[in-house]
C-alpha positions in Angstrom: 98.6 136.5 238.1 101.2 134.1 239.9 103.0 132.2 237.1 105.1 130.1 239.6 105.2 126.5 240.8 103.2 127.9 243.9 100.0 128.2 241.7 98.9 124.6 241.7 95.8 125.1 239.5 98.0 127.0 236.8 100.6 123.8 236.5 98.4 120.8 237.7 96.8 119.7 234.3 100.2 120.5 232.4 102.4 118.3 234.9 99.8 115.5 234.5 99.9 115.7 230.9 103.5 115.8 230.8 103.7 112.7 232.9 101.4 110.8 230.7 103.5 111.8 227.7 106.8 110.7 229.4 105.2 107.1 230.2 103.6 106.7 226.9 106.9 107.4 225.2 108.7 105.0 227.5 106.0 102.3 226.7 106.5 102.8 222.9 110.2 102.3 223.4 109.7 99.2 225.3 107.4 97.9 222.6 109.6 98.5 220.0 112.8 97.0 221.8 111.4 94.1 223.8 110.3 91.3 221.3 107.8 89.7 223.6 106.0 93.0 223.9 106.0 93.7 220.3 104.9 90.2 219.2 101.9 90.4 221.9 100.3 93.1 219.7 99.7 95.1 223.1 99.0 98.8 221.9 101.4 101.3 223.5 98.6 102.9 225.3 98.1 99.6 227.3 101.7 99.0 228.0 102.0 102.8 229.1 99.1 102.3 231.2 100.2 99.6 232.9 103.6 101.0 233.8 101.7 104.1 235.1 99.5 102.1 237.3 102.4 100.4 238.8 104.2 103.9 239.3 101.3 105.4 240.7 100.5 102.4 243.0 104.1 102.4 244.3 104.0 106.2 244.9 106.8 106.9 242.4 104.9 109.4 240.2 102.3 111.8 241.3 99.4 110.7 239.1 96.0 112.3 240.1 93.4 109.7 240.2 90.3 112.3 239.7 92.2 113.9 236.7 92.9 110.5 235.1 89.3 109.6 235.5 88.1 112.9 233.9 90.5 112.3 231.2 88.8 108.9 230.5 85.3 110.4 230.5 86.1 113.3 228.1 88.4 111.6 225.7 85.7 108.8 225.2 83.2 111.6 223.9 85.9 113.4 221.9 87.1 110.4 220.1 83.5 109.3 219.2 82.6 113.0 218.1 85.6 113.0 215.7 84.7 109.6 214.3 81.1 110.9 213.7 82.4 114.1 211.8 84.2 111.8 209.1 82.5 112.2 205.9 82.1 108.8 204.1 84.8 108.2 201.7 83.5 107.4 198.0 84.4 103.8 198.6 82.3 103.8 201.6 79.3 105.2 199.8 79.7 102.8 197.0 79.5 99.7 199.0 78.0 96.8 197.4 74.7 95.2 198.6 76.7 92.1 199.8 79.1 94.3 202.0 76.0 96.1 203.2 74.4 92.9 204.1 77.6 91.7 206.0 77.7 95.3 207.7 74.2 94.8 209.1 74.9 91.4 210.2 77.9 92.6 211.9 75.8 95.2 213.8 73.6 92.3 215.0 76.7 90.4 215.9 78.4 93.1 218.0 74.9 93.5 220.0 74.4 89.9 220.6 77.9 89.7 222.0 77.0 92.5 224.4 73.8 90.6 225.3 75.6 87.3 225.8 78.4 89.0 227.8 75.8 90.6 229.9 73.9 87.6 230.7 77.3 85.8 231.7 78.1 88.9 234.1 74.6 88.8 235.8 74.6 84.8 236.2 78.2 84.8 237.7 77.3 87.8 240.2 73.9 86.2 241.0 75.5 82.8 241.8 78.5 84.3 243.9 75.8 86.5 245.7 73.8 83.2 246.6 76.8 81.4 247.8 80.4 83.1 248.6 79.4 86.7 248.6 76.0 87.6 249.9 76.6 91.3 249.8 77.7 91.3 246.2 76.2 94.1 243.8 74.7 91.7 241.3 73.8 94.2 238.6 77.5 94.9 238.3 77.7 91.9 236.0 76.4 94.3 233.4 79.8 96.1 233.5 81.4 93.1 231.7 79.9 94.0 228.2 80.7 97.7 228.9 84.4 96.8 229.5 84.9 94.1 227.1 82.5 95.3 224.4 82.6 99.0 224.5 85.9 99.9 226.0 87.3 101.7 229.3 85.5 104.8 228.9 81.8 103.2 229.0 82.9 100.7 231.6 84.3 103.6 234.1 80.8 105.5 233.5 78.7 102.8 234.3 80.7 101.6 237.2 80.9 105.1 238.5 77.2 105.3 238.3 76.7 102.2 240.0 79.1 103.3 242.7 77.5 106.8 242.9 73.8 105.8 242.8 73.4 102.6 244.0 76.3 101.9 246.4 78.6 99.5 244.5 81.8 100.0 246.3 84.6 99.9 244.1 82.5 100.0 241.0 84.4 102.5 238.9 87.7 100.6 239.4 86.0 97.2 238.7 84.8 98.8 235.4 88.4 100.1 234.6 90.0 96.7 235.7 87.4 94.5 233.3 88.2 96.8 230.4 91.9 96.4 231.1 91.6 92.8 231.3 89.5 92.8 228.1 92.5 94.3 226.3 94.9 91.4 227.5 92.3 88.9 226.4 92.2 90.8 223.0 96.0 91.1 222.4 97.5 88.1 224.3 94.4 85.7 223.6 94.1 86.8 220.1 97.9 86.5 219.3 97.7 83.0 220.7 94.9 81.9 218.9 96.1 83.6 215.6 99.6 81.6 216.1 97.6 78.3 216.5 94.9 78.6 213.7 96.7 81.0 211.1 100.4 80.1 210.9 100.2 79.5 207.3 98.3 82.6 206.6 100.3 85.1 208.7 102.1 87.5 206.8 105.1 89.8 208.0 104.6 93.4 206.7 107.8 95.6 206.2 107.7 99.1 207.2 107.8 100.3 203.7 104.8 98.1 202.8 103.1 99.4 205.8 103.7 103.0 204.8 102.1 102.1 201.3 99.1 100.3 203.0 98.5 103.3 205.4 98.8 105.7 202.6 96.4 104.1 200.2 93.9 103.4 203.0 93.8 106.9 204.6 94.4 109.9 202.0 95.6 113.0 203.9 93.2 115.4 201.8 90.3 115.2 199.7 88.9 117.0 196.7 87.4 120.5 197.5 88.9 120.8 201.0 90.0 124.1 202.6 93.7 124.8 202.4 96.0 123.5 204.9 97.0 126.9 206.0 95.0 130.1 205.1 93.6 132.6 207.8 93.4 129.4 210.3 95.1 126.1 210.2 93.3 123.3 208.9 93.8 121.3 211.9 92.5 124.4 214.2 89.2 124.0 212.1 89.1 120.2 212.8 89.6 120.7 216.9 87.0 123.8 216.7 84.3 121.4 215.1 85.0 118.8 217.7 84.9 121.2 220.5 81.7 122.9 219.2 80.0 119.5 219.1 81.2 118.5 222.7 79.8 122.0 224.0 76.5 121.1 222.1 76.5 117.8 224.0 76.9 119.3 227.4 73.9 121.7 226.8 71.8 118.7 225.4 72.5 116.6 228.2 71.8 119.5 230.5 68.3 120.0 228.8 67.7 116.3 229.1 68.3 116.3 232.6 66.1 119.4 233.2 63.2 117.2 231.7 63.3 114.8 234.5 62.9 117.4 237.0 59.0 117.5 235.9 56.9 115.8 238.3 55.7 113.3 235.5 59.2 112.1 235.0 60.7 112.5 238.2 60.4 108.8 239.1 62.7 108.1 236.3 65.5 110.7 237.5 67.6 108.2 239.5 68.0 105.7 236.6 68.0 107.7 233.6 69.8 110.7 234.5 73.2 109.2 235.2 72.9 107.2 231.9 72.5 110.6 230.0 75.9 111.9 231.5 77.5 108.3 231.4 76.8 107.8 227.8 77.4 111.3 226.7 79.4 109.8 223.8 76.3 108.7 222.4 74.6 112.1 222.4 78.0 113.7 221.1 78.4 110.9 218.3 74.7 111.5 217.1 75.1 115.5 217.0 78.4 115.0 215.2 76.7 112.9 212.5 73.9 115.6 212.3 76.5 118.4 212.1 77.9 116.3 209.3 74.8 116.0 207.2 74.0 119.7 207.6 77.5 120.5 206.3 77.1 118.0 203.4 73.7 119.6 202.7 75.1 123.0 202.4 77.6 121.8 199.9 74.7 120.0 197.9 72.8 123.4 197.6 76.2 125.4 196.9 75.7 127.5 200.0 79.1 126.4 201.0 81.6 125.7 198.4 84.4 124.3 200.5 84.7 121.3 202.4 85.6 121.9 206.1 86.1 118.4 207.5 89.4 116.4 207.1 89.1 112.8 207.6 92.6 112.2 208.1 93.0 114.9 210.7 89.7 113.6 212.4 91.2 110.3 212.5 94.2 111.4 214.3 92.1 113.4 216.8 90.1 110.4 217.6 93.3 107.9 217.7 95.0 110.3 220.1 91.9 110.7 222.3 91.5 107.0 222.5 95.2 106.5 223.0 94.7 108.9 225.9 91.5 107.4 227.3 93.0 103.7 227.3 96.0 105.1 229.1 94.3 107.0 231.6 91.4 104.3 232.3 94.4 101.7 233.3 96.4 104.1 235.4 93.4 105.1 237.3 92.5 101.7 238.5 92.7 101.7 242.3 94.0 98.2 243.5 92.7 98.9 246.9 89.1 99.1 245.6 89.4 95.9 244.4 90.4 93.9 247.4 86.8 92.7 247.9 86.1 92.0 244.2 89.1 89.9 242.9 86.8 86.8 243.0 84.0 88.2 240.9 86.5 90.1 238.7 88.6 86.8 238.0 85.5 84.6 237.4 83.8 87.1 235.4 86.7 88.1 233.0 87.8 84.3 232.6 84.3 83.0 231.5 83.6 86.1 229.7 86.8 85.9 227.8 86.5 82.3 226.9 82.9 82.5 226.0 83.4 85.6 223.7 86.0 83.6 222.0 84.2 80.5 221.2 81.0 82.3 220.2 82.7 84.8 217.7 84.8 81.8 216.3 81.4 79.7 215.7 79.3 82.6 214.5 82.1 84.0 212.1 82.3 80.9 210.1 78.5 81.1 209.4 78.5 85.0 208.8 81.7 85.4 206.8 82.2 82.7 204.1 85.4 83.2 202.4 87.2 85.3 205.2 86.2 83.6 208.6 89.5 83.8 210.2 89.9 87.7 209.1 86.1 88.5 210.2 86.7 86.3 213.3 90.1 88.1 214.6 88.7 91.6 213.9 85.4 91.2 215.6 87.2 89.3 218.8 89.6 92.1 218.9 86.9 94.6 219.2 84.6 92.7 221.4 87.3 92.4 223.8 89.2 95.6 223.4 88.5 98.4 221.1 88.2 98.9 217.4 92.0 99.6 217.4 92.9 96.2 218.7 90.3 94.6 216.3 92.4 96.3 213.4 95.7 95.2 214.9 94.8 91.6 214.8 93.2 91.9 211.3 96.2 93.4 210.0 98.3 90.1 210.8 96.4 88.2 208.4 95.1 90.9 206.1 97.6 93.6 206.0 96.1 95.3 203.1 92.6 95.1 204.2 91.6 93.2 201.3 88.8 91.3 202.9 85.4 93.2 204.0 86.4 92.6 207.9 87.6 96.1 208.4 84.4 97.5 206.7 82.3 95.4 208.9 83.6 96.8 212.0 82.6 100.4 210.6 79.1 99.7 209.4 78.6 97.2 212.2 79.6 99.6 214.9 77.0 102.3 213.4 74.5 99.8 213.2 75.1 98.6 217.1 74.4 102.0 218.2 70.7 101.6 217.1 70.4 97.8 217.7 72.1 98.3 221.2 70.0 101.1 222.5 67.7 98.9 224.4 70.6 97.5 226.3 71.6 100.9 227.5 68.1 101.4 229.2 68.6 97.9 230.8 71.8 98.9 232.4 70.1 101.7 234.3 66.8 99.6 235.3 68.7 96.3 236.5 70.0 97.9 239.9 66.7 99.0 240.7 65.2 95.9 242.2 65.6 92.1 242.0 62.6 91.8 239.6 64.0 94.3 237.2 67.3 92.4 237.6 65.6 89.2 236.6 63.5 91.0 233.7 66.8 92.4 232.4 68.3 88.9 232.2 65.1 87.5 230.3 65.2 90.2 227.9 68.7 90.0 227.1 68.2 86.2 226.5 65.3 86.7 224.2 66.9 89.6 222.5 70.3 87.8 221.8 68.1 84.7 220.5 66.3 87.0 218.2 69.5 88.4 216.8 71.2 85.1 216.3 68.0 83.8 214.2 68.3 87.2 212.2 72.0 86.5 211.6 71.3 82.9 210.7 68.2 83.5 208.5 69.7 82.6 205.4 71.0 79.5 206.7 67.8 78.4 208.5 65.2 79.7 205.9 67.1 80.2 202.5 68.4 76.8 201.8 65.3 75.6 200.1 65.4 78.3 197.5 66.2 77.7 193.9 
């Protein structure tokens, strides 16, 4: 075998990963040394991603777009699988009834945001297609909740599906750009709001205090776990479990795809099969939860004496996967693909960002009495960026996580997978025809109204009790 530089296949991936590491470290250095960047709360992955995007567009560094897109796709699934394998901590298992209720409400809150963002996206794209841009792909408005609410990986998957299956030119870059703009709304918009509303409550956290907080929130090991190093390193076990689940995810998706080759289901093949592969992270996280349950059952029946999963290491795997995913998704944006989409991009993201901010502020004051600001910042950060940006904003006002706001993101995200499943079907049905697009709009409006009534049930129907 040729190990020299002439063997492009041998060195290509390592060179790309090395470039990512170089720019990521540069972004981290800039964040630490440049005060405006530090105060903006922009994650290092976002800063590095924009630096890499500039260098790639200018031709200074040979970043490979297909490789970046594949990283975005795979890292999304790997991150969710690692989160799904985490065993609930004792504190999470003994959640009070009130915290559980807030978590359920938060799940409905998250999905209602998806629906409202989807309505905004469809309406904006429809108005533009009826006036300035008659050839605009109207169902592309559903990419807004994917980019703002679910993150770069899902925005890329849906945008790429619309581009490949329905001819939405530039759909993949449109999705990545919306996700990147969502990050800016989360960090820059969030810190501006925080400075205006929370000046009295804002606390500076020293490095020593932050270390104590991190240590208290996330123990390195739990009772009954396998040793750190024995016949195999504990971290190797975590990686092997994640890769095992991802292999099962691929086989499951492939099996589901084969079902739609049957004559009875062939009519749904065009709309459903791309969603199966596009939302492989949902299959992966579900299988991860299943494996976690199997391992817990084996321990309860004493067929297995040691605990093989380690939450600390799984969190590190998911954190690294999401950092790489965010970096790669921003760097993979093709500015040329957006040349015909700047108008809808700017209008959709501006209206979506403002409506999301005001809706979350309005609802948080009703759902989270006693910690409205903390609940609002955490939810706003997540609904325009990712869970990480929600935690970043929350730590500015609640560094030790004394309020239930962080818990709401954990439980709410789990509930949102169930409550938000119908919307994933609508994402696949909306592009098929004008009637399906309008049906999607109506269903989103009705479902959002139902969820809002559910969340406000105590205020609307519970006041006369007692």
